[in-house]
MIDOSE-1310 file (N, C-alpha, C; in nm, 2 decimals, decimal comma, always signed):
residues 303
mtrr	+9,12/+10,81/+14,30/+9,24/+10,80/+14,23/+9,23/+10,85/+14,08; +9,32/+10,93/+14,04/+9,31/+10,99/+13,90/+9,35/+10,88/+13,80; +9,27/+10,87/+13,69/+9,31/+10,77/+13,59/+9,42/+10,83/+13,50; +9,51/+10,74/+13,46/+9,62/+10,78/+13,38/+9,57/+10,81/+13,24
live	+9,62/+10,91/+13,17/+9,59/+10,93/+13,03/+9,68/+10,85/+12,95; +9,63/+10,77/+12,85/+9,71/+10,68/+12,77/+9,68/+10,72/+12,62; +9,79/+10,73/+12,55/+9,79/+10,76/+12,41/+9,86/+10,65/+12,33; +9,81/+10,62/+12,21/+9,88/+10,53/+12,12/+9,94/+10,61/+12,01
cvpn	+10,05/+10,56/+11,96/+10,12/+10,63/+11,84/+10,14/+10,52/+11,74; +10,11/+10,54/+11,61/+10,11/+10,44/+11,51/+10,19/+10,49/+11,39; +10,32/+10,52/+11,40/+10,39/+10,57/+11,29/+10,41/+10,47/+11,18; +10,40/+10,52/+11,05/+10,43/+10,43/+10,93/+10,56/+10,49/+10,87
vseg	+10,66/+10,40/+10,85/+10,78/+10,44/+10,79/+10,80/+10,37/+10,65; +10,87/+10,44/+10,57/+10,89/+10,39/+10,43/+11,01/+10,30/+10,42; +11,00/+10,19/+10,49/+11,10/+10,08/+10,49/+11,03/+9,95/+10,53; +11,04/+9,85/+10,45/+10,98/+9,72/+10,48/+11,06/+9,60/+10,44
rdpa	+11,19/+9,63/+10,40/+11,27/+9,52/+10,35/+11,40/+9,49/+10,42; +11,44/+9,58/+10,50/+11,57/+9,57/+10,57/+11,55/+9,55/+10,72; +11,56/+9,43/+10,77/+11,53/+9,40/+10,91/+11,63/+9,47/+11,00; +11,75/+9,49/+10,96/+11,85/+9,56/+11,05/+11,81/+9,71/+11,07
rlar	+11,77/+9,77/+10,96/+11,72/+9,91/+10,97/+11,60/+9,92/+11,07; +11,51/+9,83/+11,05/+11,39/+9,83/+11,13/+11,42/+9,80/+11,27; +11,52/+9,72/+11,30/+11,56/+9,69/+11,44/+11,61/+9,81/+11,50; +11,69/+9,89/+11,43/+11,75/+10,01/+11,49/+11,64/+10,11/+11,52
vaaa	+11,54/+10,12/+11,43/+11,43/+10,21/+11,46/+11,35/+10,17/+11,58; +11,32/+10,04/+11,59/+11,25/+9,98/+11,70/+11,33/+10,00/+11,83; +11,46/+9,99/+11,83/+11,54/+10,01/+11,95/+11,53/+10,15/+12,00; +11,52/+10,24/+11,91/+11,50/+10,38/+11,96/+11,38/+10,40/+12,04
vrat	+11,27/+10,33/+12,00/+11,14/+10,34/+12,07/+11,16/+10,27/+12,21; +11,21/+10,15/+12,20/+11,23/+10,07/+12,33/+11,32/+10,14/+12,43; +11,41/+10,22/+12,38/+11,50/+10,29/+12,48/+11,43/+10,41/+12,54; +11,31/+10,44/+12,51/+11,24/+10,55/+12,57/+11,17/+10,51/+12,69
pgvt	+11,20/+10,56/+12,81/+11,14/+10,51/+12,93/+10,99/+10,54/+12,93; +10,92/+10,44/+12,98/+10,77/+10,45/+12,99/+10,69/+10,41/+12,87; +10,76/+10,38/+12,76/+10,69/+10,35/+12,63/+10,68/+10,20/+12,62; +10,57/+10,15/+12,58/+10,55/+10,01/+12,54/+10,54/+9,99/+12,39
ladv	+10,64/+9,93/+12,33/+10,63/+9,90/+12,19/+10,56/+9,77/+12,17; +10,43/+9,78/+12,12/+10,34/+9,66/+12,12/+10,35/+9,58/+12,00; +10,39/+9,64/+11,88/+10,39/+9,57/+11,76/+10,47/+9,64/+11,65; +10,54/+9,56/+11,57/+10,60/+9,61/+11,45/+10,56/+9,52/+11,33
hadp	+10,50/+9,58/+11,23/+10,45/+9,50/+11,11/+10,53/+9,56/+10,99; +10,60/+9,47/+10,92/+10,68/+9,51/+10,80/+10,62/+9,43/+10,68; +10,62/+9,50/+10,57/+10,57/+9,44/+10,45/+10,66/+9,48/+10,33; +10,73/+9,38/+10,26/+10,82/+9,41/+10,16/+10,76/+9,46/+10,03
dhhr	+10,64/+9,42/+10,00/+10,57/+9,47/+9,88/+10,53/+9,62/+9,90; +10,47/+9,64/+10,01/+10,43/+9,78/+10,05/+10,56/+9,86/+10,07; +10,67/+9,80/+10,10/+10,80/+9,86/+10,14/+10,77/+9,96/+10,25; +10,71/+9,91/+10,36/+10,65/+10,00/+10,46/+10,64/+9,92/+10,59
svft	+10,66/+9,99/+10,70/+10,64/+9,92/+10,83/+10,56/+10,01/+10,92; +10,48/+9,95/+11,00/+10,40/+10,01/+11,10/+10,44/+9,98/+11,24; +10,47/+10,08/+11,32/+10,51/+10,06/+11,46/+10,39/+10,10/+11,54; +10,36/+10,03/+11,65/+10,26/+10,06/+11,74/+10,31/+10,07/+11,88
flge	+10,31/+10,19/+11,95/+10,35/+10,19/+12,09/+10,26/+10,29/+12,16; +10,26/+10,27/+12,30/+10,16/+10,35/+12,38/+10,22/+10,37/+12,51; +10,16/+10,47/+12,58/+10,20/+10,51/+12,71/+10,13/+10,64/+12,75; +10,19/+10,71/+12,85/+10,14/+10,84/+12,89/+10,18/+10,94/+12,79
patv	+10,11/+11,05/+12,77/+10,14/+11,15/+12,67/+10,28/+11,19/+12,65; +10,34/+11,23/+12,76/+10,48/+11,29/+12,75/+10,58/+11,18/+12,71; +10,56/+11,05/+12,75/+10,65/+10,95/+12,71/+10,63/+10,91/+12,57; +10,50/+10,91/+12,52/+10,47/+10,88/+12,38/+10,53/+10,99/+12,29
aaga	+10,52/+11,11/+12,33/+10,58/+11,22/+12,25/+10,74/+11,20/+12,24; +10,80/+11,16/+12,35/+10,94/+11,13/+12,35/+10,98/+11,01/+12,26; +10,89/+10,91/+12,26/+10,91/+10,79/+12,18/+10,89/+10,83/+12,03; +10,80/+10,91/+12,00/+10,77/+10,96/+11,86/+10,89/+11,03/+11,81
vala	+10,95/+11,12/+11,89/+11,06/+11,20/+11,84/+11,19/+11,11/+11,82; +11,20/+11,01/+11,91/+11,31/+10,92/+11,90/+11,30/+10,83/+11,78; +11,18/+10,78/+11,75/+11,15/+10,70/+11,63/+11,18/+10,78/+11,51; +11,13/+10,91/+11,51/+11,15/+11,00/+11,39/+11,30/+11,02/+11,36
eaal	+11,37/+11,04/+11,46/+11,52/+11,06/+11,44/+11,58/+10,94/+11,38; +11,55/+10,82/+11,43/+11,61/+10,70/+11,38/+11,56/+10,67/+11,24; +11,43/+10,69/+11,21/+11,38/+10,66/+11,07/+11,44/+10,76/+10,97; +11,45/+10,89/+11,01/+11,51/+10,98/+10,92/+11,66/+10,96/+10,89
aeid	+11,73/+10,90/+10,99/+11,87/+10,87/+10,97/+11,89/+10,74/+10,88; +11,79/+10,65/+10,89/+11,80/+10,52/+10,82/+11,75/+10,52/+10,68; +11,65/+10,60/+10,65/+11,58/+10,59/+10,52/+11,61/+10,70/+10,42; +11,63/+10,66/+10,30/+11,66/+10,76/+10,19/+11,55/+10,74/+10,09
mreh	+11,46/+10,84/+10,07/+11,35/+10,83/+9,98/+11,39/+10,82/+9,84; +11,51/+10,86/+9,81/+11,56/+10,85/+9,67/+11,57/+10,71/+9,62; +11,58/+10,62/+9,72/+11,59/+10,48/+9,68/+11,46/+10,40/+9,70; +11,36/+10,46/+9,74/+11,24/+10,39/+9,78/+11,14/+10,37/+9,67
rgih	+11,10/+10,25/+9,65/+10,99/+10,21/+9,56/+10,90/+10,11/+9,63; +10,77/+10,14/+9,64/+10,68/+10,05/+9,70/+10,54/+10,07/+9,65; +10,45/+9,98/+9,68/+10,31/+10,00/+9,63/+10,22/+10,08/+9,71; +10,26/+10,12/+9,83/+10,17/+10,20/+9,92/+10,19/+10,34/+9,89
prig	+10,09/+10,43/+9,88/+10,11/+10,57/+9,87/+10,19/+10,62/+9,99; +10,29/+10,72/+9,96/+10,37/+10,77/+10,07/+10,43/+10,91/+10,03; +10,47/+10,99/+10,13/+10,52/+11,12/+10,10/+10,65/+11,15/+10,16; +10,70/+11,05/+10,25/+10,83/+11,08/+10,31/+10,88/+10,95/+10,38
aldv	+11,00/+10,97/+10,44/+11,07/+10,86/+10,51/+10,99/+10,81/+10,63; +10,95/+10,91/+10,71/+10,85/+10,89/+10,81/+10,72/+10,95/+10,75; +10,64/+10,86/+10,70/+10,52/+10,90/+10,62/+10,41/+10,96/+10,70; +10,36/+10,88/+10,80/+10,25/+10,94/+10,88/+10,29/+10,91/+11,03
lpfv	+10,24/+11,00/+11,12/+10,27/+10,99/+11,26/+10,14/+11,03/+11,33; +10,05/+10,93/+11,35/+9,92/+10,96/+11,41/+9,93/+10,93/+11,57; +9,86/+11,02/+11,64/+9,84/+11,00/+11,78/+9,69/+10,97/+11,81; +9,67/+10,87/+11,89/+9,54/+10,81/+11,91/+9,50/+10,81/+12,06
plsd	+9,41/+10,89/+12,11/+9,37/+10,88/+12,25/+9,29/+10,76/+12,28; +9,33/+10,69/+12,39/+9,27/+10,56/+12,43/+9,19/+10,58/+12,56; +9,09/+10,50/+12,58/+9,01/+10,49/+12,70/+8,94/+10,63/+12,72; +8,96/+10,69/+12,83/+8,90/+10,82/+12,86/+8,98/+10,94/+12,83
tpms	+9,09/+10,92/+12,76/+9,18/+11,03/+12,72/+9,11/+11,12/+12,62; +9,10/+11,25/+12,64/+9,03/+11,34/+12,54/+9,11/+11,35/+12,41; +9,04/+11,37/+12,30/+9,11/+11,39/+12,17/+9,20/+11,51/+12,18; +9,16/+11,61/+12,26/+9,25/+11,73/+12,27/+9,39/+11,70/+12,31
vavt	+9,41/+11,60/+12,39/+9,54/+11,56/+12,43/+9,62/+11,51/+12,31; +9,56/+11,43/+12,22/+9,63/+11,38/+12,10/+9,66/+11,49/+12,01; +9,57/+11,59/+12,00/+9,59/+11,71/+11,91/+9,71/+11,79/+11,96; +9,71/+11,81/+12,09/+9,82/+11,89/+12,15/+9,96/+11,81/+12,12
laha	+9,96/+11,68/+12,14/+10,08/+11,60/+12,11/+10,12/+11,61/+11,97; +10,02/+11,60/+11,88/+10,06/+11,61/+11,73/+10,12/+11,74/+11,70; +10,07/+11,85/+11,75/+10,12/+11,98/+11,72/+10,26/+12,00/+11,78; +10,28/+11,95/+11,91/+10,41/+11,97/+11,97/+10,52/+11,88/+11,91
vgat	+10,48/+11,76/+11,88/+10,58/+11,67/+11,81/+10,61/+11,72/+11,67; +10,51/+11,76/+11,60/+10,53/+11,82/+11,46/+10,62/+11,94/+11,46; +10,60/+12,03/+11,56/+10,68/+12,15/+11,57/+10,83/+12,11/+11,60; +10,85/+12,01/+11,68/+10,98/+11,96/+11,71/+11,05/+11,91/+11,59
latr	+10,98/+11,83/+11,51/+11,04/+11,77/+11,39/+11,07/+11,87/+11,29; +10,98/+11,97/+11,28/+11,00/+12,08/+11,18/+11,13/+12,16/+11,22; +11,14/+12,19/+11,35/+11,26/+12,27/+11,39/+11,39/+12,19/+11,39; +11,38/+12,07/+11,45/+11,50/+11,99/+11,46/+11,56/+11,94/+11,33
halp	+11,47/+11,91/+11,24/+11,51/+11,84/+11,12/+11,48/+11,92/+10,99; +11,44/+12,04/+11,01/+11,40/+12,13/+10,89/+11,31/+12,05/+10,80; +11,21/+11,99/+10,85/+11,12/+11,90/+10,78/+10,99/+11,96/+10,76; +10,93/+11,96/+10,63/+10,80/+12,00/+10,61/+10,70/+11,91/+10,68
vyyy	+10,61/+11,97/+10,76/+10,51/+11,90/+10,84/+10,37/+11,94/+10,80; +10,28/+11,85/+10,77/+10,14/+11,87/+10,75/+10,06/+11,80/+10,86; +9,96/+11,87/+10,91/+9,87/+11,82/+11,01/+9,74/+11,77/+10,95; +9,70/+11,65/+10,99/+9,57/+11,59/+10,94/+9,48/+11,54/+11,05
geaa	+9,37/+11,50/+11,01/+9,27/+11,44/+11,10/+9,22/+11,55/+11,20; +9,21/+11,52/+11,33/+9,16/+11,62/+11,42/+9,27/+11,72/+11,45; +9,39/+11,70/+11,41/+9,50/+11,80/+11,43/+9,51/+11,90/+11,31; +9,43/+11,88/+11,20/+9,44/+11,96/+11,08/+9,42/+12,11/+11,12
rrpe	+9,50/+12,19/+11,06/+9,48/+12,34/+11,08/+9,40/+12,40/+10,96; +9,37/+12,32/+10,86/+9,29/+12,37/+10,75/+9,19/+12,26/+10,72; +9,06/+12,29/+10,70/+8,96/+12,19/+10,68/+8,99/+12,09/+10,56; +9,05/+12,15/+10,46/+9,08/+12,06/+10,34/+9,20/+11,96/+10,37
rral	+9,26/+11,97/+10,48/+9,37/+11,88/+10,51/+9,33/+11,78/+10,61; +9,21/+11,76/+10,64/+9,17/+11,66/+10,74/+9,19/+11,52/+10,68; +9,16/+11,50/+10,56/+9,17/+11,37/+10,50/+9,31/+11,34/+10,45; +9,37/+11,22/+10,50/+9,50/+11,18/+10,47/+9,53/+11,17/+10,32
relr	+9,43/+11,11/+10,25/+9,45/+11,09/+10,11/+9,47/+11,22/+10,03; +9,42/+11,33/+10,08/+9,44/+11,46/+10,01/+9,58/+11,51/+10,02; +9,64/+11,48/+10,14/+9,77/+11,53/+10,17/+9,88/+11,44/+10,09; +9,84/+11,31/+10,06/+9,93/+11,23/+9,99/+9,92/+11,24/+9,84
hgey	+9,83/+11,32/+9,79/+9,80/+11,34/+9,65/+9,93/+11,38/+9,58; +9,97/+11,31/+9,48/+10,10/+11,33/+9,41/+10,22/+11,26/+9,47; +10,20/+11,21/+9,59/+10,30/+11,14/+9,66/+10,44/+11,21/+9,67; +10,54/+11,13/+9,70/+10,67/+11,18/+9,72/+10,72/+11,25/+9,59
egla	+10,69/+11,18/+9,48/+10,73/+11,23/+9,35/+10,68/+11,37/+9,31; +10,56/+11,40/+9,36/+10,50/+11,53/+9,34/+10,53/+11,63/+9,44; +10,60/+11,60/+9,55/+10,62/+11,68/+9,66/+10,69/+11,81/+9,63; +10,80/+11,81/+9,55/+10,87/+11,93/+9,52/+10,79/+12,03/+9,46
arlg	+10,70/+11,99/+9,36/+10,61/+12,08/+9,30/+10,51/+12,14/+9,39; +10,46/+12,05/+9,48/+10,36/+12,10/+9,58/+10,41/+12,20/+9,67; +10,53/+12,18/+9,72/+10,60/+12,27/+9,81/+10,62/+12,41/+9,75; +10,63/+12,41/+9,62/+10,65/+12,54/+9,55/+10,52/+12,62/+9,53
eeag	+10,41/+12,56/+9,56/+10,28/+12,63/+9,55/+10,23/+12,68/+9,68; +10,16/+12,79/+9,68/+10,10/+12,85/+9,80/+10,01/+12,75/+9,87; +9,93/+12,68/+9,79/+9,83/+12,58/+9,85/+9,90/+12,46/+9,91; +10,02/+12,44/+9,87/+10,10/+12,32/+9,92/+10,20/+12,35/+10,03
rpdd	+10,20/+12,47/+10,08/+10,29/+12,51/+10,19/+10,26/+12,42/+10,31; +10,36/+12,38/+10,38/+10,34/+12,30/+10,50/+10,29/+12,38/+10,62; +10,23/+12,31/+10,72/+10,18/+12,38/+10,83/+10,29/+12,42/+10,93; +10,40/+12,34/+10,93/+10,52/+12,37/+11,01/+10,64/+12,34/+10,92
gpar	+10,75/+12,40/+10,96/+10,87/+12,37/+10,89/+10,88/+12,44/+10,75; +11,00/+12,42/+10,69/+11,02/+12,50/+10,56/+10,95/+12,44/+10,44; +10,91/+12,52/+10,35/+10,86/+12,48/+10,22/+10,97/+12,45/+10,13; +11,05/+12,35/+10,17/+11,17/+12,31/+10,10/+11,18/+12,16/+10,08
fdpr	+11,20/+12,12/+9,96/+11,21/+11,98/+9,93/+11,34/+11,92/+9,97; +11,33/+11,82/+10,06/+11,45/+11,74/+10,10/+11,44/+11,60/+10,03; +11,51/+11,58/+9,93/+11,49/+11,45/+9,85/+11,52/+11,33/+9,93; +11,60/+11,34/+10,04/+11,62/+11,22/+10,12/+11,51/+11,19/+10,21
rgav	+11,45/+11,29/+10,27/+11,35/+11,27/+10,38/+11,21/+11,29/+10,33; +11,18/+11,38/+10,23/+11,05/+11,41/+10,20/+10,98/+11,50/+10,30; +10,85/+11,47/+10,33/+10,78/+11,54/+10,43/+10,71/+11,44/+10,53; +10,65/+11,49/+10,63/+10,58/+11,40/+10,73/+10,44/+11,45/+10,75
lvga	+10,34/+11,36/+10,77/+10,20/+11,39/+10,80/+10,18/+11,35/+10,94; +10,15/+11,45/+11,02/+10,13/+11,43/+11,17/+9,98/+11,45/+11,20; +9,92/+11,36/+11,27/+9,78/+11,37/+11,29/+9,73/+11,32/+11,43; +9,60/+11,34/+11,45/+9,53/+11,29/+11,57/+9,40/+11,23/+11,52
rgvl	+9,37/+11,11/+11,56/+9,25/+11,04/+11,51/+9,21/+10,94/+11,62; +9,09/+10,88/+11,59/+9,04/+10,78/+11,67/+9,11/+10,64/+11,64; +9,07/+10,54/+11,70/+9,12/+10,40/+11,68/+9,09/+10,36/+11,54; +9,19/+10,32/+11,46/+9,17/+10,27/+11,33/+9,22/+10,12/+11,32
vayn	+9,14/+10,04/+11,25/+9,19/+9,90/+11,23/+9,23/+9,89/+11,09; +9,36/+9,86/+11,07/+9,42/+9,83/+10,94/+9,41/+9,68/+10,91; +9,34/+9,65/+10,81/+9,30/+9,51/+10,79/+9,30/+9,48/+10,64; +9,38/+9,38/+10,60/+9,39/+9,34/+10,46/+9,34/+9,20/+10,44
vwla	+9,28/+9,18/+10,32/+9,23/+9,05/+10,29/+9,30/+9,01/+10,16; +9,38/+8,89/+10,17/+9,45/+8,84/+10,05/+9,36/+8,75/+9,97; +9,36/+8,78/+9,84/+9,28/+8,69/+9,75/+9,37/+8,58/+9,69; +9,31/+8,46/+9,67/+9,39/+8,35/+9,61/+9,39/+8,38/+9,46
sddl	+9,45/+8,48/+9,42/+9,45/+8,53/+9,28/+9,56/+8,63/+9,26; +9,61/+8,65/+9,13/+9,69/+8,76/+9,10/+9,62/+8,87/+9,01; +9,49/+8,86/+9,02/+9,41/+8,95/+8,93/+9,39/+9,09/+9,00; +9,48/+9,18/+8,96/+9,48/+9,31/+9,02/+9,35/+9,39/+8,98
aaar	+9,30/+9,37/+8,86/+9,18/+9,44/+8,82/+9,06/+9,40/+8,91; +9,06/+9,27/+8,95/+8,95/+9,22/+9,04/+8,97/+9,28/+9,18; +9,09/+9,28/+9,23/+9,11/+9,34/+9,36/+9,07/+9,48/+9,37; +9,10/+9,56/+9,26/+9,06/+9,70/+9,26/+8,91/+9,71/+9,25
aiar	+8,85/+9,63/+9,17/+8,70/+9,63/+9,16/+8,63/+9,60/+9,29; +8,69/+9,50/+9,36/+8,63/+9,47/+9,49/+8,65/+9,58/+9,59; +8,77/+9,64/+9,59/+8,79/+9,76/+9,68/+8,69/+9,87/+9,65; +8,66/+9,90/+9,52/+8,57/+10,00/+9,49/+8,43/+9,97/+9,55
evra	+8,39/+9,84/+9,55/+8,26/+9,80/+9,60/+8,26/+9,81/+9,75; +8,37/+9,79/+9,82/+8,37/+9,78/+9,96/+8,38/+9,92/+10,03; +8,46/+10,01/+9,97/+8,49/+10,14/+10,04/+8,37/+10,23/+10,04; +8,37/+10,32/+10,14/+8,26/+10,41/+10,16/+8,24/+10,50/+10,04
sggg	+8,35/+10,55/+9,98/+8,34/+10,65/+9,88/+8,28/+10,59/+9,75; +8,28/+10,46/+9,74/+8,22/+10,39/+9,62/+8,08/+10,34/+9,65; +8,02/+10,39/+9,76/+7,89/+10,34/+9,80/+7,89/+10,21/+9,88; +8,00/+10,17/+9,93/+8,01/+10,04/+10,00/+7,99/+10,06/+10,15
lpav	+8,07/+10,01/+10,23/+8,06/+10,01/+10,37/+8,10/+10,14/+10,43; +8,02/+10,19/+10,53/+8,05/+10,32/+10,59/+8,18/+10,31/+10,67; +8,26/+10,42/+10,67/+8,38/+10,43/+10,75/+8,49/+10,33/+10,71; +8,49/+10,30/+10,58/+8,59/+10,20/+10,53/+8,66/+10,27/+10,41
qalg	+8,79/+10,26/+10,41/+8,87/+10,30/+10,30/+8,93/+10,17/+10,24; +8,95/+10,16/+10,11/+9,00/+10,03/+10,06/+9,07/+10,06/+9,93; +9,18/+9,98/+9,91/+9,26/+9,98/+9,78/+9,28/+9,84/+9,74; +9,29/+9,81/+9,61/+9,33/+9,68/+9,56/+9,48/+9,70/+9,52
lplt	+9,56/+9,61/+9,58/+9,71/+9,62/+9,57/+9,77/+9,49/+9,53; +9,88/+9,50/+9,45/+9,95/+9,37/+9,41/+10,05/+9,34/+9,52; +10,07/+9,21/+9,55/+10,17/+9,16/+9,63/+10,26/+9,08/+9,54; +10,35/+9,15/+9,47/+10,42/+9,08/+9,36/+10,51/+8,97/+9,41
srgr	+10,57/+8,99/+9,53/+10,67/+8,88/+9,57/+10,59/+8,76/+9,61; +10,46/+8,77/+9,64/+10,38/+8,65/+9,68/+10,29/+8,60/+9,56; +10,29/+8,67/+9,45/+10,20/+8,63/+9,34/+10,05/+8,64/+9,38; +10,02/+8,73/+9,46/+9,88/+8,75/+9,51/+9,84/+8,90/+9,50
vqvs	+9,71/+8,92/+9,52/+9,66/+9,06/+9,53/+9,59/+9,07/+9,66; +9,57/+9,19/+9,71/+9,50/+9,21/+9,84/+9,40/+9,32/+9,83; +9,30/+9,32/+9,91/+9,22/+9,43/+9,93/+9,26/+9,49/+10,07; +9,33/+9,60/+10,06/+9,38/+9,67/+10,18/+9,28/+9,77/+10,23
mnll	+9,25/+9,75/+10,36/+9,14/+9,84/+10,42/+9,18/+9,91/+10,54; +9,13/+10,03/+10,56/+9,13/+10,10/+10,69/+8,99/+10,10/+10,74; +8,96/+10,05/+10,85/+8,83/+10,05/+10,91/+8,84/+10,17/+11,01; +8,78/+10,28/+10,97/+8,79/+10,41/+11,04/+8,71/+10,41/+11,17
dhrv	+8,61/+10,33/+11,18/+8,53/+10,32/+11,31/+8,47/+10,18/+11,31; +8,54/+10,10/+11,39/+8,50/+9,96/+11,40/+8,36/+9,94/+11,46; +8,31/+10,04/+11,53/+8,17/+10,04/+11,58/+8,07/+10,05/+11,47; +8,11/+10,11/+11,36/+8,02/+10,13/+11,25/+8,03/+10,01/+11,15
tpip	+8,16/+9,98/+11,12/+8,19/+9,86/+11,03/+8,29/+9,78/+11,10; +8,26/+9,67/+11,17/+8,36/+9,59/+11,23/+8,43/+9,50/+11,13; +8,53/+9,43/+11,18/+8,61/+9,34/+11,09/+8,52/+9,24/+11,02; +8,43/+9,17/+11,09/+8,35/+9,07/+11,01/+8,27/+9,12/+10,90
aayd	+8,22/+9,24/+10,91/+8,14/+9,30/+10,80/+8,23/+9,33/+10,68; +8,35/+9,37/+10,71/+8,44/+9,40/+10,60/+8,49/+9,27/+10,53; +8,52/+9,17/+10,61/+8,56/+9,04/+10,56/+8,45/+8,98/+10,47; +8,33/+8,98/+10,53/+8,22/+8,92/+10,45/+8,19/+8,99/+10,32
rvaq	+8,20/+9,12/+10,32/+8,17/+9,19/+10,20/+8,28/+9,16/+10,09; +8,40/+9,16/+10,13/+8,51/+9,12/+10,04/+8,49/+8,98/+9,99; +8,46/+8,89/+10,08/+8,44/+8,75/+10,04/+8,33/+8,73/+9,94; +8,22/+8,80/+9,96/+8,10/+8,79/+9,87/+8,14/+8,85/+9,73
aaar	+8,21/+8,96/+9,73/+8,24/+9,02/+9,61/+8,35/+8,94/+9,53; +8,44/+8,87/+9,61/+8,53/+8,78/+9,54/+8,47/+8,66/+9,49; +8,37/+8,60/+9,56/+8,30/+8,48/+9,52/+8,23/+8,50/+9,39; +8,17/+8,62/+9,38/+8,10/+8,65/+9,25/+8,19/+8,65/+9,13
rgia	+8,32/+8,67/+9,16/+8,42/+8,67/+9,05/+8,49/+8,53/+9,04; +8,45/+8,44/+9,12/+8,51/+8,30/+9,12/+8,64/+8,30/+9,19; +8,66/+8,39/+9,28/+8,79/+8,40/+9,35/+8,77/+8,37/+9,50; +8,86/+8,29/+9,55/+8,86/+8,25/+9,70/+8,94/+8,34/+9,78
iera	+8,92/+8,34/+9,91/+9,00/+8,42/+10,00/+9,11/+8,33/+10,05; +9,23/+8,38/+10,04/+9,35/+8,30/+10,09/+9,36/+8,32/+10,24; +9,37/+8,44/+10,29/+9,38/+8,47/+10,43/+9,37/+8,62/+10,45; +9,36/+8,66/+10,57/+9,36/+8,80/+10,61/+9,48/+8,84/+10,69
elvg	+9,50/+8,97/+10,71/+9,61/+9,02/+10,78/+9,57/+9,14/+10,86; +9,61/+9,14/+10,99/+9,59/+9,26/+11,07/+9,72/+9,34/+11,08; +9,72/+9,46/+11,05/+9,84/+9,55/+11,06/+9,84/+9,62/+11,19; +9,92/+9,58/+11,29/+9,91/+9,65/+11,42/+9,81/+9,58/+11,51
lapr	+9,75/+9,66/+11,59/+9,65/+9,60/+11,69/+9,51/+9,63/+11,65; +9,42/+9,56/+11,72/+9,27/+9,58/+11,70/+9,21/+9,56/+11,84; +9,11/+9,65/+11,86/+9,03/+9,63/+11,99/+8,95/+9,49/+11,98; +8,93/+9,43/+12,09/+8,85/+9,31/+12,10/+8,71/+9,33/+12,03
aafa	+8,65/+9,45/+12,06/+8,52/+9,48/+12,01/+8,51/+9,48/+11,86; +8,63/+9,50/+11,79/+8,62/+9,51/+11,65/+8,59/+9,38/+11,58; +8,59/+9,27/+11,66/+8,56/+9,14/+11,60/+8,41/+9,11/+11,62; +8,34/+9,20/+11,69/+8,19/+9,19/+11,70/+8,14/+9,05/+11,74
grap	+8,22/+8,99/+11,82/+8,18/+8,86/+11,88/+8,22/+8,74/+11,79; +8,28/+8,76/+11,67/+8,32/+8,65/+11,59/+8,46/+8,61/+11,62; +8,49/+8,48/+11,60/+8,62/+8,43/+11,62/+8,72/+8,48/+11,51; +8,84/+8,52/+11,55/+8,94/+8,57/+11,45/+8,95/+8,47/+11,33
asvg	+8,95/+8,34/+11,35/+8,97/+8,25/+11,24/+8,86/+8,26/+11,14; +8,74/+8,31/+11,18/+8,63/+8,33/+11,09/+8,64/+8,45/+10,99; +8,74/+8,53/+11,02/+8,77/+8,65/+10,94/+8,91/+8,64/+10,88; +8,96/+8,52/+10,86/+9,09/+8,49/+10,80/+9,21/+8,51/+10,89
lpef	+9,19/+8,51/+11,02/+9,30/+8,54/+11,11/+9,32/+8,42/+11,21; +9,35/+8,30/+11,16/+9,35/+8,19/+11,26/+9,47/+8,20/+11,36; +9,57/+8,28/+11,32/+9,69/+8,28/+11,41/+9,69/+8,40/+11,50; +9,57/+8,47/+11,51/+9,56/+8,59/+11,59/+9,58/+8,55/+11,74
tsaq	+9,65/+8,63/+11,81/+9,68/+8,61/+11,96/+9,64/+8,73/+12,04; +9,64/+8,72/+12,17/+9,61/+8,83/+12,25/+9,71/+8,94/+12,24; +9,83/+8,91/+12,19/+9,94/+9,01/+12,17/+9,89/+9,12/+12,07; +9,79/+9,08/+11,99/+9,74/+9,18/+11,89/+9,62/+9,25/+11,93
eldv	+9,58/+9,22/+12,06/+9,46/+9,29/+12,11/+9,50/+9,42/+12,18; +9,44/+9,53/+12,13/+9,47/+9,66/+12,19/+9,43/+9,66/+12,33; +9,33/+9,60/+12,37/+9,28/+9,60/+12,51/+9,38/+9,54/+12,61; +9,46/+9,44/+12,56/+9,56/+9,39/+12,65/+9,67/+9,49/+12,68
hlar	+9,72/+9,55/+12,58/+9,83/+9,65/+12,60/+9,78/+9,78/+12,67; +9,65/+9,81/+12,65/+9,60/+9,93/+12,72/+9,59/+9,90/+12,87; +9,54/+9,78/+12,90/+9,53/+9,74/+13,04/+9,67/+9,75/+13,11; +9,77/+9,70/+13,05/+9,90/+9,70/+13,10/+9,95/+9,85/+13,12
aag	+9,93/+9,93/+13,02/+9,98/+10,07/+13,02/+9,91/+10,15/+13,13; +9,78/+10,12/+13,15/+9,70/+10,19/+13,25/+9,72/+10,14/+13,39; +9,78/+10,02/+13,40/+9,79/+9,95/+13,52/+9,85/+10,03/+13,64
């Protein structure tokens, strides 16, 4: 019996404060036959939401196009202010191969969906990760340099021309970054403090580029509406640095500064293996349930 190919899609949209808008975007995904919408995570301070859905490649591609159309209709970047770096209404659209699905399947999906968005919406599209068409565009942070506010100038330069779509600035929509990558765990640790300088210093200690943990990206960010700061992390390979290693390093760095950990937060899903045998409560996630386990949704999709 041939195994089904399963792909995850984890779009990030630049809206985290209007539940009605987000409900309409989610409805567009749910209306796509064969797609399982596993999680929606909204954050008002980031002013950003992360959708997680999965299924077979063709259905996931259809779901991604449906989500893009809804998000582009709902979100106006001229009104957007948030703490997370972003470049457009639909900021990133990554495709993730699961189980035995080859990365080439995710790359093909990224290019096909990106071309559709470029043509249908006259949207500038940049490809990143394994889908990058230029080596200097593999890293997401390079493509977000200057953010939305610097996009018009970038589009006017030869080095900033998109991979697909027009080199034209649309002030309402911005641009979209479409990629293919492995499983990423988005994991944030909230500090019992409003000391942004401390959060940024801890992030520098933790992230790989600062000599910290391998395969970890980290930022110190303010959560103004909560009176807290967080160390926001992407664990690019949980086999190299699992969630407990990241939590412990942040907790140690915070303790040296006399700061306690308030709690942690998982954005989207995580594989069971990312916990490396530790209980979720031990890494600041006492309310974690099986609904946040990637393995559970993968088993259902592959069923």
